N, C-alpha and C positions, 0 to 999 in steps of 0.2 A: 114440082108442090106447088099449090096453089091455096090462095088465104081467100076467104071473104068475110067481112063483118054485117052483121045484120043491124042496122040501127036501132030499129023497134026493141033489141032486147039491150042494147049497149048504157050503161049506167055511169057512164064518165068517169070511170075511176082510172084511165091510164095508165093500168098495169101493162099493157102490150105497148104501147109506145115509148114506156122506161126501158123494157127488155128488148123490143128491136126497132129502134126508130126509123130504121133505113126503111121499113116497109109498114108500118103503121103512124099517122098524123090526126091528129084533131081537124073535123070537119068543121064549114060553117055552121052548124048546129049544135057544136062542143060537144061531139061524138065521134070516137075511133072512126078512123077509113083508112082502106088500105092505100098505100100510094100505088103500089103495083099490084096485079091477080098473081102474077108467074113468081116465084119468090126463086131467087139466084141463091144456086147452089150454096155459096159462101155463109148465108143466113138461115139456111134451113132450120139448124137445130132451134136457133132462137126465136125464130118463128112460131114453131112446133112449141115451144116452151111458153110464149105467148098465147097461144090458142090452149095449152091445156092450163095456165095462171087464172084464164078468165071467169069471174066469180059467175057471171051470168049465161056462159057457152055462147057469145054473142059471136063468137071468130068461128067460122067452118074451113076445116082443110080437105085437100082430093089428094 
């Protein structure tokens, strides 16, 4: 699984960071970024929940 955050859609709500801090963090512009693009197997479910929970669909998964 891969994830990508589109900063033009991110509204800095922090839901993804709260759900999956191993994968998401705050960037320099106070918007969420993915620390890694390839999500390790142990946190795939949490990353998927972060994608589904994003209110603006700013996170895409492959």
